[in-house]
PLY file of the C-alpha trace (Angstrom):
ply
format ascii 1.0
element vertex 296
property float x
property float y
property float z
element edge 295
property int vertex1
property int vertex2
end_header
169.40 41.56 153.00
172.64 42.15 150.98
174.39 45.67 151.90
173.61 48.19 148.92
176.08 47.67 145.91
176.73 51.38 146.49
178.72 51.49 149.50
181.73 53.78 150.09
184.79 53.12 148.47
187.26 52.75 151.49
190.43 53.95 150.00
188.66 56.99 148.69
186.97 57.57 151.85
190.36 57.24 153.99
192.35 59.67 151.43
189.07 62.20 151.77
189.05 62.15 155.57
192.93 62.60 155.92
192.50 65.44 153.85
189.54 66.93 155.80
191.11 66.67 159.19
192.77 70.05 159.38
189.47 72.12 158.68
186.84 69.49 159.55
185.91 71.13 163.17
185.13 74.63 161.37
182.29 73.08 159.59
181.12 69.86 161.46
178.00 71.77 163.08
175.77 68.99 162.01
178.28 66.34 163.37
178.57 67.84 166.72
174.78 68.34 166.90
174.05 64.71 166.44
176.86 63.54 168.76
175.77 65.90 171.48
172.25 64.24 171.18
173.46 60.66 171.40
175.85 61.77 174.32
172.46 62.77 176.08
171.12 59.15 175.91
174.04 58.24 178.23
172.28 58.67 181.65
169.58 56.20 180.22
172.01 53.21 180.38
172.29 53.14 183.96
175.90 51.73 183.51
179.46 53.36 184.38
181.81 51.86 181.80
185.42 51.68 182.83
186.59 50.88 179.14
184.99 52.65 176.00
185.62 52.72 172.56
184.95 55.74 170.44
184.47 53.98 167.13
184.96 56.38 164.40
186.42 59.16 166.67
187.14 61.95 163.93
188.69 64.81 165.66
188.06 63.50 168.85
184.92 65.74 169.88
183.16 62.62 171.32
186.19 61.27 172.78
186.76 64.18 174.96
183.13 64.29 175.89
182.99 60.83 176.84
186.35 61.35 179.11
184.45 64.06 181.03
181.26 62.35 181.44
182.93 59.04 182.42
186.17 60.40 184.31
187.35 57.06 185.37
187.17 55.39 182.08
189.89 54.37 179.74
189.04 56.02 175.90
190.13 54.18 173.12
189.61 56.20 170.12
189.80 54.59 166.61
189.72 56.36 163.26
190.31 55.05 159.78
192.34 58.42 159.08
195.70 58.77 160.74
195.23 62.54 160.61
191.99 62.27 162.43
193.48 59.95 165.16
196.38 62.46 165.48
193.81 65.48 166.04
192.05 63.42 168.80
195.22 62.70 170.65
195.96 66.35 170.73
192.75 66.89 172.72
194.46 64.89 175.80
197.20 66.15 177.66
200.07 64.08 178.58
199.25 63.71 182.02
195.76 62.75 180.92
196.93 60.14 178.56
199.13 58.72 181.21
196.82 58.76 184.14
193.92 57.10 182.36
195.54 55.13 179.86
193.79 56.53 176.75
194.68 54.97 173.55
194.65 56.40 169.80
194.59 54.03 167.33
194.33 54.10 163.59
191.98 50.91 162.15
189.20 49.98 160.27
185.70 49.37 161.95
185.11 46.07 159.97
188.43 44.59 161.32
188.92 45.77 164.87
192.70 45.54 165.85
191.32 44.50 169.49
191.22 41.25 171.62
187.78 39.92 172.30
185.91 41.32 175.41
187.70 44.34 175.25
185.33 47.25 176.07
182.11 47.85 178.11
180.80 50.38 175.70
181.24 51.11 172.12
180.24 54.56 171.06
179.90 55.55 167.45
178.31 58.91 166.05
178.08 59.09 162.19
180.51 56.36 161.38
178.73 52.90 160.55
177.32 54.62 157.29
180.83 54.75 155.95
181.22 50.91 156.26
181.05 48.47 153.53
179.47 45.41 155.45
177.02 46.33 158.25
176.79 42.83 159.27
180.84 42.50 159.50
180.81 45.44 161.48
178.36 45.05 164.12
179.90 41.44 164.55
183.38 43.31 164.98
181.54 45.19 167.55
179.87 42.37 169.24
183.14 40.51 169.33
185.14 43.24 171.14
182.27 44.00 173.41
182.25 42.38 177.09
179.27 40.29 177.85
176.90 42.85 178.85
178.55 45.59 177.12
176.41 47.97 175.21
176.62 49.59 171.71
175.65 53.10 171.35
175.58 54.72 167.73
174.38 56.95 165.28
174.00 56.69 161.49
172.47 58.19 158.40
169.13 57.07 156.57
168.49 57.39 152.66
166.48 60.71 152.92
169.86 62.64 153.71
170.46 65.43 151.36
167.33 64.31 149.38
167.25 67.94 147.87
170.79 67.52 146.37
170.29 64.03 144.98
167.13 65.56 143.37
168.78 68.21 142.18
171.82 66.06 140.68
169.03 63.94 139.09
167.94 66.76 136.71
171.53 66.71 135.37
171.78 62.78 134.53
171.31 59.42 135.90
174.68 59.26 137.46
175.57 58.66 141.62
176.66 62.19 142.70
175.59 62.00 146.36
176.28 59.48 148.81
173.78 56.44 149.45
172.67 55.35 153.07
170.77 52.06 154.08
167.22 52.13 155.39
166.97 51.94 159.19
165.17 48.63 158.98
168.19 47.16 156.94
170.59 48.48 159.99
168.26 46.91 162.31
168.09 43.53 160.59
172.21 43.82 160.29
172.40 43.93 163.94
170.14 41.09 164.52
172.20 39.15 162.06
175.23 39.78 164.03
173.65 38.51 167.18
173.40 41.99 168.99
170.73 41.70 171.52
167.82 43.78 172.30
168.27 46.23 169.53
166.38 49.61 169.68
166.20 52.34 166.82
164.46 55.67 166.31
165.07 58.31 163.66
164.70 62.12 163.14
165.01 64.41 160.36
167.19 67.40 160.98
167.65 70.34 158.59
170.70 72.40 158.11
170.48 75.77 155.75
172.46 77.47 153.46
172.41 80.77 151.44
173.28 78.72 148.29
173.81 75.05 147.13
177.65 75.71 146.46
178.17 76.41 149.96
176.54 73.09 150.99
178.52 71.34 148.54
181.84 72.76 149.48
180.84 72.07 153.19
180.63 68.38 152.14
184.09 68.53 150.71
185.67 69.99 153.53
184.03 67.23 155.91
185.29 64.46 153.53
181.82 63.67 153.16
181.66 64.23 149.27
180.57 61.63 147.09
182.86 58.45 147.64
180.39 55.78 146.24
181.91 53.48 143.83
179.27 54.57 140.83
180.61 58.06 140.98
182.02 59.99 137.94
185.81 60.00 137.97
185.90 63.16 135.60
185.57 66.90 136.34
182.08 68.11 136.32
181.34 70.60 133.74
180.29 74.28 134.92
176.72 73.75 132.99
175.91 70.50 135.06
177.03 72.55 138.22
174.84 75.54 137.10
171.77 73.08 136.59
172.30 71.54 139.80
172.24 75.00 141.40
169.28 76.23 139.53
167.42 73.13 140.39
168.13 73.21 144.19
166.48 76.82 144.16
163.10 75.04 143.88
163.66 73.90 147.50
164.24 77.61 148.87
161.94 78.19 152.07
159.87 81.31 152.94
162.91 82.34 154.92
165.19 82.69 151.92
167.34 79.51 153.14
167.98 76.19 151.18
167.39 73.28 153.24
169.77 70.16 153.48
167.96 67.35 155.09
169.63 64.57 157.19
167.80 61.71 158.26
169.68 60.71 161.54
169.03 57.12 162.89
170.03 56.39 166.39
170.60 52.94 167.80
171.65 50.87 170.67
172.01 47.09 171.57
173.77 45.03 173.95
176.15 41.69 173.90
173.96 39.52 176.03
175.36 38.33 179.09
174.80 34.60 178.39
174.92 33.45 174.75
174.11 30.52 172.88
175.51 29.35 169.75
172.34 29.86 167.67
170.30 32.57 168.75
166.78 32.57 167.62
165.93 35.45 165.27
164.32 38.63 167.07
163.25 41.61 166.42
164.45 45.30 166.97
162.05 47.81 168.38
161.38 51.17 166.71
159.39 53.62 169.00
156.28 54.38 166.85
156.52 58.43 167.89
159.68 58.39 166.36
158.72 57.31 162.73
157.57 60.62 161.61
160.48 62.21 162.37
161.56 65.37 164.27
162.80 68.87 162.83
165.74 70.52 164.12
0 1
1 2
2 3
3 4
4 5
5 6
6 7
7 8
8 9
9 10
10 11
11 12
12 13
13 14
14 15
15 16
16 17
17 18
18 19
19 20
20 21
21 22
22 23
23 24
24 25
25 26
26 27
27 28
28 29
29 30
30 31
31 32
32 33
33 34
34 35
35 36
36 37
37 38
38 39
39 40
40 41
41 42
42 43
43 44
44 45
45 46
46 47
47 48
48 49
49 50
50 51
51 52
52 53
53 54
54 55
55 56
56 57
57 58
58 59
59 60
60 61
61 62
62 63
63 64
64 65
65 66
66 67
67 68
68 69
69 70
70 71
71 72
72 73
73 74
74 75
75 76
76 77
77 78
78 79
79 80
80 81
81 82
82 83
83 84
84 85
85 86
86 87
87 88
88 89
89 90
90 91
91 92
92 93
93 94
94 95
95 96
96 97
97 98
98 99
99 100
100 101
101 102
102 103
103 104
104 105
105 106
106 107
107 108
108 109
109 110
110 111
111 112
112 113
113 114
114 115
115 116
116 117
117 118
118 119
119 120
120 121
121 122
122 123
123 124
124 125
125 126
126 127
127 128
128 129
129 130
130 131
131 132
132 133
133 134
134 135
135 136
136 137
137 138
138 139
139 140
140 141
141 142
142 143
143 144
144 145
145 146
146 147
147 148
148 149
149 150
150 151
151 152
152 153
153 154
154 155
155 156
156 157
157 158
158 159
159 160
160 161
161 162
162 163
163 164
164 165
165 166
166 167
167 168
168 169
169 170
170 171
171 172
172 173
173 174
174 175
175 176
176 177
177 178
178 179
179 180
180 181
181 182
182 183
183 184
184 185
185 186
186 187
187 188
188 189
189 190
190 191
191 192
192 193
193 194
194 195
195 196
196 197
197 198
198 199
199 200
200 201
201 202
202 203
203 204
204 205
205 206
206 207
207 208
208 209
209 210
210 211
211 212
212 213
213 214
214 215
215 216
216 217
217 218
218 219
219 220
220 221
221 222
222 223
223 224
224 225
225 226
226 227
227 228
228 229
229 230
230 231
231 232
232 233
233 234
234 235
235 236
236 237
237 238
238 239
239 240
240 241
241 242
242 243
243 244
244 245
245 246
246 247
247 248
248 249
249 250
250 251
251 252
252 253
253 254
254 255
255 256
256 257
257 258
258 259
259 260
260 261
261 262
262 263
263 264
264 265
265 266
266 267
267 268
268 269
269 270
270 271
271 272
272 273
273 274
274 275
275 276
276 277
277 278
278 279
279 280
280 281
281 282
282 283
283 284
284 285
285 286
286 287
287 288
288 289
289 290
290 291
291 292
292 293
293 294
294 295
């Protein structure tokens, strides 16, 4: 399976997140909810890591939570955007940074600036969907994990923002909403990167808005607006925006709110304690009760 040709434009993505850092926390409701749900899974791992990489740390919400959950761990927060890394650093006092040796790094998930076998845990919430080559990303994660180390992550699936995508489809055939890979393709990429015992599940979360323009403004503030290479580079006409917002009205719910769906994929995998040069193909497990999704 080759990654979709409509993968995010990394330079545009970096610029978008640089610009969004100042106001990101004010609208990152879904991002915090998903992070909290991933953090709730930590006790299931039955391990107490001393070295943790928060991959795609954003403004540091997860870094701070991880430091509280594992008070003896050294947290390394990495993000593609310098402004995000600065926000994360400011969550920790000088004494906290000195005492535990926390690090704050601007870098690329697809080319991690760390030595092999550096971390016992890689934690990543809503980041890998922005990577261009998932197999390379997972390969880098496996490289920096110590044998026996674990990867715990969330990403977004193709049903994310399906209402907005359908509304734009009424305007033209252009790419107006970010596209995301299917859960099975993500699992295949983990297997090709030789991560062991991968397990994945999915749920559908729903945000609600008074009108479609509020959703689109929030996406822009988050830096999560359209960064696909197939997007239009010109200004969108008021007529097209009006058509989108009018079409979106068809999704209005009985309570008067407009839904914005997010397909949230959860995954974890390990770096095997003992590895062979050529591991046989494996399978990743998907709990059957999760395939129908949950609504939040």
